[in-house]
C-alpha positions in Angstrom: 116.5 -49.3 41.1 118.0 -46.9 38.2 120.4 -49.0 37.0 118.0 -52.0 36.9 115.6 -49.6 34.8 118.1 -48.4 32.6 118.9 -52.0 32.1 115.4 -53.0 31.2 113.9 -51.8 28.2 110.7 -53.7 29.3 110.4 -51.6 32.8 111.9 -48.5 31.1 109.0 -48.7 28.7 106.5 -49.3 31.2 107.7 -46.1 32.6 108.2 -44.0 29.4 104.8 -44.7 28.8 103.2 -44.2 32.0 104.8 -40.6 31.8 104.0 -40.0 28.0 100.0 -40.8 29.0 100.3 -39.0 31.7 101.5 -35.6 30.4 98.7 -36.9 27.5 95.6 -36.9 30.4 97.4 -33.4 31.5 97.6 -31.1 28.3 93.5 -32.9 27.0 92.7 -31.2 30.8 94.8 -28.1 29.6 93.8 -28.1 25.8 91.2 -30.0 25.4 90.6 -29.2 21.6 93.8 -28.5 20.4 93.6 -30.9 17.2 96.6 -32.9 16.2 98.1 -31.1 13.9 101.6 -32.6 12.4 103.4 -30.3 14.8 101.6 -31.2 17.7 102.2 -34.9 17.2 106.0 -34.3 16.6 106.5 -32.4 19.7 104.7 -35.0 21.8 106.2 -37.8 19.8 109.5 -36.8 19.1 111.0 -37.0 22.3 109.3 -40.4 23.1 111.2 -41.5 19.7 114.3 -40.6 21.2 114.1 -42.1 24.3 113.6 -45.5 22.1 117.1 -44.4 20.0 119.0 -44.1 23.1 117.6 -47.1 24.4 118.9 -48.8 21.3 122.0 -47.0 21.4 122.8 -48.2 25.0 122.1 -51.6 24.5 124.3 -52.1 21.2 126.6 -50.2 22.4 126.8 -52.6 25.4 126.9 -55.7 23.2 128.4 -54.5 20.2 125.2 -56.0 18.2 123.0 -54.3 16.0 120.2 -57.1 16.7 120.5 -56.3 20.6 119.3 -52.5 19.6 116.8 -53.7 16.8 115.5 -56.0 19.7 115.8 -53.3 22.3 113.8 -50.7 20.7 111.3 -52.7 19.8 110.6 -54.0 23.2 111.0 -50.3 25.0 108.1 -49.2 22.0 105.9 -51.9 22.9 105.9 -51.7 26.4 105.5 -48.1 26.0 102.5 -47.9 24.1 101.4 -50.9 26.4 101.1 -48.7 29.0 100.4 -45.5 27.1 97.4 -46.8 25.6 95.7 -48.0 29.2 96.1 -44.3 30.2 94.8 -43.1 26.3 91.6 -44.6 27.2 91.3 -42.8 30.6 92.0 -39.7 28.9 89.0 -40.5 26.8 86.5 -41.4 29.2 87.5 -38.7 31.9 87.5 -35.5 28.5 84.8 -37.6 26.4 82.8 -34.5 26.1 85.7 -32.3 25.3 87.2 -34.2 22.7 84.3 -34.2 20.3 84.6 -30.5 19.7 88.1 -31.6 18.3 88.4 -31.4 14.7 90.6 -34.6 14.7 87.7 -36.5 16.1 84.7 -35.2 13.3 85.3 -38.3 11.5 84.4 -40.4 14.5 81.3 -37.6 15.7 80.2 -38.6 11.7 81.0 -42.6 12.4 78.6 -42.9 15.4 76.1 -40.6 14.0 75.8 -42.8 10.8 75.7 -45.9 13.2 73.0 -44.9 14.8 74.1 -45.9 18.2 72.5 -44.1 21.2 75.6 -44.2 23.9 78.8 -42.4 22.4 81.1 -43.6 25.1 80.4 -47.3 24.4 81.0 -46.2 20.8 84.1 -44.9 21.5 85.5 -47.3 24.0 84.5 -49.9 21.3 86.5 -48.2 18.8 89.6 -47.4 20.6 89.7 -51.2 21.9 89.5 -52.3 18.2 92.4 -49.7 16.9 94.5 -51.0 20.0 96.4 -53.9 18.4 96.9 -52.2 15.8 98.4 -49.0 17.8 100.7 -51.2 19.6 101.7 -52.8 16.3 102.3 -49.7 14.7 104.4 -48.6 17.6 106.3 -51.8 18.0 107.3 -51.5 14.2 108.9 -47.2 14.8 110.8 -49.1 17.8 112.0 -51.3 15.4 113.0 -48.3 13.2 114.6 -46.1 15.9 116.0 -49.3 17.2 118.0 -49.8 13.7 119.2 -46.0 14.2 120.1 -46.2 17.7 121.6 -49.3 17.3 123.6 -48.8 14.1 125.1 -45.7 16.3 125.8 -47.8 19.7 127.2 -50.7 17.2 129.4 -48.2 15.4 130.7 -46.6 18.8 131.0 -49.7 21.0 134.5 -50.6 20.7 134.2 -54.2 19.9 134.4 -56.4 17.0 131.8 -55.4 14.8 128.9 -58.5 14.7 125.6 -58.6 12.6 124.0 -61.5 15.0 
């Protein structure tokens, strides 16, 4: 199972997304009003991006091709965020009352009040649904960048004849 997981960026990405989504749930439970400052975001997403680089490195090292690393980075990132977004919906619905006090939620709360909708949960869920394609797309683009970095390192250390396609 472990070997199959490490050789399958899609499956590995789903596992990574479930792990990071679960950690996000736990951190929200422990620190519900902690602001998403740059330091907090870097501590959270940095390890995720590192996993994407390592996956890309391993794939490119195995094939000797940069393109394989880029595709692996995009695949693992896409799958990670598909799982992560689902757990984020759960997080938002479980901790909605606590999250409304966070400084990074004040813009959403202002939009909710201005919109005149009487149902905060519905408003927040619709807002998250509308933002989901962008979040997954942005993560996939970051995965391409991490895949390029990891893929270059993997290709350079592969010991094979260098191919670019």
